[in-house]
C-alpha positions in Angstrom: -91.2 -15.2 -109.9 -92.5 -11.9 -108.0 -95.8 -11.7 -110.4 -98.2 -8.5 -110.5 -101.7 -9.4 -111.3 -101.7 -7.5 -114.4 -98.8 -9.9 -115.7 -100.5 -12.9 -114.5 -103.6 -12.2 -116.3 -101.6 -11.3 -119.3 -98.9 -14.3 -119.2 -101.9 -16.6 -118.7 -103.6 -15.5 -121.7 -101.0 -15.6 -123.9 -100.1 -19.1 -122.9 -96.8 -18.1 -120.9 -97.8 -19.2 -117.7 -100.1 -22.3 -116.3 -102.6 -21.3 -113.4 -102.1 -24.5 -112.0 -98.2 -24.5 -111.9 -98.4 -20.7 -110.3 -100.9 -22.1 -107.4 -98.5 -24.3 -106.5 -95.8 -22.4 -106.9 -97.4 -20.0 -104.6 -98.4 -22.6 -102.2 -95.2 -24.1 -102.1 -93.2 -20.7 -101.3 -95.9 -19.7 -98.8 -95.7 -22.6 -96.7 -91.9 -22.5 -96.6 -91.9 -18.8 -95.8 -94.5 -19.4 -93.3 -92.0 -21.1 -90.7 -90.3 -17.6 -90.8 -92.8 -15.1 -90.8 -96.1 -17.1 -89.6 -98.3 -15.1 -91.9 -100.8 -18.0 -92.3 -102.9 -19.7 -90.2 -104.8 -22.1 -92.5 -104.2 -23.6 -95.8 -107.3 -24.5 -98.0 -105.7 -27.3 -100.3 -109.4 -28.9 -101.1 -110.9 -25.6 -101.8 -107.8 -25.1 -104.3 -108.5 -28.6 -105.8 -112.1 -28.4 -105.9 -112.2 -25.0 -107.9 -108.8 -24.7 -110.0 -110.1 -26.4 -113.1 -113.2 -24.2 -113.1 -111.9 -20.7 -112.2 -108.8 -20.9 -114.4 -110.7 -20.8 -117.6 -112.6 -17.5 -116.9 -111.8 -14.1 -116.4 -108.9 -13.6 -113.9 -107.7 -17.2 -114.3 -107.6 -18.2 -110.8 -105.6 -15.8 -109.4 -104.3 -16.6 -106.4 -105.3 -14.3 -103.4 -105.3 -14.4 -99.6 -107.8 -13.6 -97.4 -107.8 -12.1 -93.8 -109.3 -14.5 -91.4 -111.9 -12.1 -90.2 -113.4 -12.3 -93.6 -116.4 -15.6 -93.5 -115.7 -18.4 -95.8 -118.5 -21.1 -95.6 -117.7 -24.1 -94.8 -113.9 -23.0 -93.9 -112.9 -22.1 -90.3 -112.8 -18.4 -89.6 -111.6 -17.8 -86.5 -111.1 -13.9 -86.3 -107.4 -15.3 -84.7 -109.2 -15.7 -81.1 -109.3 -18.4 -79.2 -113.1 -17.6 -78.8 -113.8 -18.5 -82.0 -110.9 -21.2 -82.4 -112.9 -23.8 -84.6 -115.7 -21.6 -85.9 -117.2 -22.8 -89.4 -119.6 -20.2 -90.7 -122.8 -21.0 -92.5 -122.4 -18.6 -95.3 -119.7 -16.5 -97.0 -119.0 -12.5 -97.0 -120.3 -10.8 -99.6 -116.8 -9.3 -100.8 -115.2 -13.1 -100.9 -118.4 -14.2 -103.1 -117.6 -11.2 -105.3 -114.0 -12.7 -105.5 -115.3 -16.0 -106.6 -117.9 -14.7 -109.5 -114.4 -12.6 -110.8 -112.6 -16.4 -110.8 -110.3 -15.3 -107.9 -109.0 -18.3 -106.1 -108.6 -18.3 -102.1 -105.4 -20.1 -101.4 -105.9 -19.8 -97.5 -106.1 -17.5 -94.5 -103.5 -15.1 -92.8 -102.8 -14.3 -89.5 -104.2 -11.2 -87.6 -104.6 -9.9 -84.1 -107.5 -10.9 -82.2 -110.6 -9.2 -83.8 -108.6 -6.9 -85.6 -107.7 -5.1 -82.3 -104.0 -4.5 -83.5 -101.1 -4.7 -81.2 -98.1 -4.5 -83.6 -98.9 -8.4 -84.2 -98.0 -8.7 -80.2 -101.8 -9.8 -79.5 -102.9 -12.7 -81.8 -103.8 -15.8 -80.0 -102.0 -18.2 -82.3 -98.8 -16.1 -82.6 -96.9 -13.4 -83.9 -96.1 -12.4 -87.9 -92.7 -11.1 -88.0 -92.0 -8.1 -90.6 -90.7 -9.9 -94.2 -88.1 -7.2 -95.0 -86.9 -6.6 -91.1 -87.5 -9.7 -89.0 -86.6 -7.4 -85.7 -89.3 -5.3 -86.7 -93.2 -5.2 -86.3 -94.7 -5.3 -89.5 -97.5 -3.1 -87.7 -101.3 -3.8 -86.9 -103.8 -6.2 -87.2 -103.9 -6.8 -91.2 -100.0 -7.1 -90.9 -100.1 -10.9 -92.2 -101.7 -9.7 -95.5 -98.9 -7.2 -96.2 -96.2 -9.4 -95.3 -97.8 -12.2 -97.7 -97.8 -9.8 -100.6 -94.4 -7.9 -99.7 -92.7 -11.6 -99.6 -94.1 -12.4 -102.8 -96.3 -15.2 -101.2 -99.0 -14.2 -103.1 -100.2 -11.9 -106.1 -102.4 -9.9 -103.7 -104.4 -9.8 -100.6 -107.6 -8.6 -98.6 -107.4 -7.0 -95.3 -109.8 -5.1 -93.5 -108.9 -1.5 -91.5 -110.6 0.5 -88.8 -108.4 3.2 -88.7 -104.8 2.2 -90.1 -104.6 -1.6 -90.1 -104.2 -2.0 -93.7 -102.4 1.6 -94.5 -99.8 1.1 -91.8 -98.7 -2.5 -92.4 -98.3 -1.8 -96.1 -96.5 1.1 -95.6 -94.1 -0.7 -92.8 -93.7 -3.6 -95.7 -93.0 -1.6 -98.6 -96.1 -2.4 -100.8 -99.7 -0.7 -101.8 -102.8 -0.3 -100.1 -106.2 1.6 -101.1 -108.9 2.4 -98.7 -112.4 2.2 -101.0 -114.9 4.9 -99.6 -116.9 3.6 -96.8 -119.9 1.6 -98.7 -118.0 0.9 -101.7 -117.2 -2.6 -100.8 -119.8 -4.6 -98.5 -119.1 -5.2 -95.0 -122.1 -8.3 -95.0 -120.2 -11.1 -93.5 -116.9 -9.5 -92.1 -116.6 -9.6 -88.7 -117.2 -6.0 -87.4 -114.7 -4.6 -84.6 -116.7 -0.9 -85.1 -119.1 -1.3 -87.6 -119.3 2.5 -88.5 -115.4 2.4 -89.2 -114.6 -0.9 -90.5 -113.9 -1.3 -94.1 -112.4 -3.9 -96.5 -109.1 -2.8 -98.1 -107.0 -4.3 -101.0 -102.7 -5.2 -100.6 -101.4 -5.3 -104.0 -97.9 -4.7 -105.2 -98.7 -2.1 -107.7 -101.4 0.7 -108.2 -102.5 -0.8 -111.6 -103.2 -4.0 -109.6 -105.2 -2.0 -106.8 -107.6 -0.9 -109.5 -108.0 -4.5 -110.8 -108.8 -5.9 -107.1 -111.1 -3.3 -105.9 -113.2 -3.6 -109.2 -113.4 -7.2 -108.2 -114.6 -6.9 -104.7 -116.9 -3.3 -105.0 -120.4 -3.4 -105.5 -124.0 -2.6 -103.8 -125.0 -5.3 -101.3 -128.6 -4.9 -100.1 -127.8 -7.2 -97.0 -125.3 -4.1 -95.9 -127.4 -1.3 -94.5 -124.6 1.0 -95.4 -123.9 -0.1 -98.9 -123.8 2.7 -101.2 -126.2 2.4 -104.3 -123.5 4.2 -106.6 -121.2 1.1 -105.5 -121.3 -0.7 -109.0 -120.0 2.3 -111.0 -116.3 1.4 -111.7 -115.2 4.6 -112.9 -111.6 4.3 -111.9 -110.3 1.2 -114.2 -108.3 3.2 -116.6 -105.4 5.8 -115.9 -105.5 9.4 -116.8 -103.0 12.3 -116.3 -104.4 14.3 -113.1 -104.4 18.1 -113.9 -104.9 21.4 -112.2 -105.2 19.6 -108.7 -105.8 21.6 -105.7 -103.7 20.0 -102.9 -103.9 20.5 -99.2 -101.6 19.8 -96.5 -102.9 20.1 -93.0 -100.4 22.1 -90.9 -101.2 20.1 -87.8 -99.4 17.2 -89.5 -95.9 18.7 -89.3 -96.2 18.8 -85.4 -93.0 17.5 -83.0 -94.2 14.2 -83.1 -93.2 13.6 -86.8 -90.0 12.0 -86.7 -87.6 14.6 -88.7 -86.2 12.4 -91.2 -89.6 11.5 -91.9 -90.6 15.0 -92.1 -88.0 15.8 -94.5 -88.7 13.4 -97.0 -92.2 14.3 -96.9 -91.3 17.5 -97.5 -88.9 17.0 -100.3 -92.1 15.3 -102.0 -93.9 18.3 -101.3 -91.5 20.2 -103.2 -91.4 18.1 -106.3 -95.3 18.4 -106.5 -94.9 22.1 -106.5 -92.3 22.0 -109.0 -94.7 20.1 -111.5 -97.4 22.9 -111.2 -99.5 21.2 -108.6 -100.9 23.9 -106.1 -100.0 22.9 -102.5 -101.4 24.8 -99.7 -100.6 24.6 -96.0 -103.4 25.1 -94.0 -104.4 24.6 -90.4 -107.5 22.8 -89.3 -107.5 22.6 -85.4 -110.0 19.9 -84.6 -107.6 17.2 -86.4 -105.6 17.5 -83.2 -108.6 16.0 -81.3 -109.2 12.8 -83.8 -107.0 10.5 -81.8 -108.9 11.2 -78.3 -112.3 11.4 -80.2 -111.4 7.6 -82.1 -110.5 6.1 -78.8 -113.7 7.2 -77.3 -116.1 5.9 -79.9 -114.5 3.2 -81.4 -114.7 1.2 -77.9 -118.4 1.4 -77.8 -118.8 -0.1 -80.9 -116.3 -2.6 -80.2 -117.5 -3.7 -77.0 -121.1 -3.8 -78.4 -120.1 -6.0 -81.4 -118.1 -8.6 -78.8 -121.0 -8.7 -76.5 -122.4 -11.7 -78.1 -119.2 -13.7 -77.9 -120.2 -15.1 -74.3 -119.9 -18.8 -74.5 -123.4 -19.3 -74.9 -124.7 -17.4 -77.9 -121.5 -17.4 -80.0 -117.9 -18.9 -78.8 -116.5 -21.9 -77.1 -118.7 -23.4 -74.6 -117.8 -24.9 -71.2 -119.4 -26.9 -68.7 -121.7 -24.8 -67.2 -122.5 -27.4 -64.4 -118.9 -26.4 -63.2 -120.1 -22.8 -62.4 -122.2 -21.4 -59.3 -124.0 -18.8 -61.4 -124.0 -18.0 -65.2 -122.2 -14.8 -63.8 -119.4 -16.7 -62.8 -119.3 -18.8 -66.0 -119.7 -15.4 -68.5 -116.7 -14.2 -66.1 -114.6 -16.9 -66.6 -115.1 -17.5 -70.2 -114.9 -13.9 -71.3 -111.7 -13.3 -69.2 -109.8 -16.4 -70.1 -110.6 -16.7 -73.7 -110.1 -12.9 -74.8 -106.7 -11.4 -75.3 -105.2 -8.4 -73.5 -106.6 -6.0 -76.1 -110.0 -7.1 -76.3 -110.5 -6.9 -72.5 -108.8 -3.7 -72.6 -111.5 -2.1 -74.9 -114.5 -3.6 -73.4 -113.8 -2.0 -70.0 -112.9 1.4 -71.7 -116.5 0.8 -73.5 -118.1 -0.1 -70.2 -116.4 3.6 -68.5 -117.5 5.6 -71.5 -121.0 4.7 -71.9 -121.9 4.3 -68.4 -124.6 6.5 -67.2 -122.2 8.9 -65.4 -120.1 9.4 -68.4 -122.3 9.2 -71.1 -122.9 12.5 -71.6 -119.5 13.6 -71.0 -117.6 11.4 -73.6 -119.5 9.8 -75.5 -122.0 12.4 -77.0 -118.8 15.0 -76.9 -116.9 12.8 -78.7 -119.7 12.5 -81.3 -120.0 16.1 -81.4 -116.6 16.5 -82.2 -116.7 14.0 -85.1 -119.6 16.0 -86.7 -117.5 19.2 -86.2 -114.5 17.8 -87.7 -116.4 16.1 -90.8 -117.9 19.7 -91.5 -114.5 21.3 -91.3 -113.3 18.8 -94.2 -116.1 19.4 -96.0 -115.3 23.4 -96.2 -111.9 22.1 -97.2 -113.1 20.2 -99.9 -115.2 22.8 -101.2 -112.1 24.3 -102.2 -109.4 21.5 -102.7 -109.6 18.3 -104.4 -107.0 16.5 -102.1 -105.6 15.7 -98.6 -101.8 14.8 -98.4 -99.8 13.7 -95.2 -97.9 11.1 -93.8 -99.0 7.6 -93.2 -97.2 7.0 -89.8 -94.8 9.6 -88.1 -92.1 7.1 -87.7 -90.7 4.1 -89.4 -91.4 0.5 -87.8 -90.2 -0.2 -84.6 -88.8 -3.5 -82.9 -90.3 -6.3 -81.7 -91.6 -5.4 -78.1 -90.2 -2.0 -78.1 -93.5 -0.5 -77.5 -95.8 -3.2 -76.1 -95.7 -1.6 -72.5 -96.8 1.7 -73.7 -100.1 1.7 -75.4 -100.9 5.5 -75.4 -97.5 6.2 -77.5 -98.8 3.1 -79.9 -102.0 5.0 -80.2 -100.9 8.1 -80.9 -99.1 7.0 -83.9 -102.8 6.3 -85.9 -103.3 10.6 -86.0 -102.7 10.8 -89.7 -104.7 7.8 -90.7 -107.8 8.2 -88.2 -109.5 10.5 -90.5 -110.2 9.0 -93.5 -112.5 6.2 -91.3 -114.0 9.0 -89.2 -115.4 10.6 -92.4 -115.5 7.4 -94.7 -113.0 8.9 -97.1 -111.0 7.1 -99.8 -107.3 6.7 -99.3 -104.0 5.1 -100.7 -100.4 5.2 -99.4 -97.3 3.8 -101.3 -93.6 3.9 -99.8 -91.1 6.0 -101.9 -88.4 6.7 -100.2 -86.4 5.3 -97.3 -84.4 6.2 -94.2 -81.8 5.1 -92.0 -82.6 3.9 -88.5 -80.2 2.6 -86.5 -78.1 0.9 -89.0 -81.4 -0.3 -91.3 -82.9 1.1 -94.3 -87.1 1.4 -93.6 -89.4 2.6 -95.7 -91.4 5.8 -95.6 -94.3 6.7 -97.0 -97.1 9.5 -98.0 -100.7 9.3 -98.0 -103.3 10.8 -100.3 -107.0 11.2 -99.1 -109.7 12.5 -101.6 -113.6 13.2 -101.1 -116.1 10.2 -100.9 -116.4 8.2 -104.1 -113.2 9.7 -105.7 -111.0 6.7 -106.1 -110.0 7.4 -109.4 -108.5 10.5 -108.7 -106.5 8.9 -105.7 -105.2 6.3 -108.3 -104.3 8.7 -110.9 -102.3 10.9 -108.5 -100.4 8.2 -106.9 -99.5 6.6 -110.5 -98.0 10.1 -111.4 -96.2 10.3 -108.2 -94.9 6.4 -109.2 -93.9 7.5 -112.4 -92.1 10.9 -111.3 -90.8 10.2 -108.0 
């Protein structure tokens, strides 16, 4: 079937499709494919049964969508794919999910993820790994890979994920679909289990840029329950395509460094030449502070992670054990947190403890905050003269499963192109537009566009232009 959202809406309205039959088709297909890819953790037959008749008569006609397990849904388990929250049933739903319901999307099921969205190329989920649907010997990438695999394998029309620095962009790119990161504050974070609160944002996975416009308009909006929600988030000025003209594009010289795979670099530069030949201005400009984005991020992020995870101690939140079996509360906390958190969560908690200790707070944490402010200032200066940033999404193609699991530092360094959008709350998009051969397999390669805050329309317009002219 391989429906886009726009096709689904048009065909239901013209009576070419029956919503119940489409939902059943995707339900059956997802259950079958899940045996191979393990993208889904829970199928919500009762939710579908309770809502499909009502939803199918409204605007989006019960368009089937998949929700990341970190997004809370009232009365349905939201485990964040952690043993710590294995059977947690929240008493309320996330705002972005409620907005989906208001627009008559239909949640079919919850999907796989790394524990508490702490990526480890799908190798850090308590319940099991997800495989790349195109190349089952390769990783689908980080914590939102389940959504990417679900959409790429046509197990659904669209999906929601969350991204802290690349966990939507890189999986979408590795699996060959469209992702869109809105401006921080455009979509409410209320009811989304935070990994790093100042960096997290709900994002979209779709098959086309046109679908991305529709899905973003369904989940965006001001929310008084989120202290960082943008009062201007209700302005949906990005729905209609218009030809991008007279754009000035900035290419940071630092992104073309030695860590960029030669084949990826060659394809990326081909696109730059196409833009120049189409009379777009593309200038290569150095921004030295960009090189510090990775250490900056990996200093600040664990501090927020550990703060957000401190509540999961087996008393306030999380699975509980029999305290009478322990000599002290310290023994209880140590056992619960060491056994019920996975390795990456524990690694980040320990890193935070080091960074925020009294001996290191000023030397590491405060320095990283000052560096973040400096880089933001540098970006603002660039944006005073340029409209958009262009760079690769990832410096290399998807690697094979377990190929990097023993080298966390090398995996961390793959993030330098995607971190800036989260650190400075910028909207961004990435779509694969070429392939290269890697060890006998044709793998997708992609580029990423970042614009200034609240400029989603310009990103979407330029990307549609690239799609049409590639």
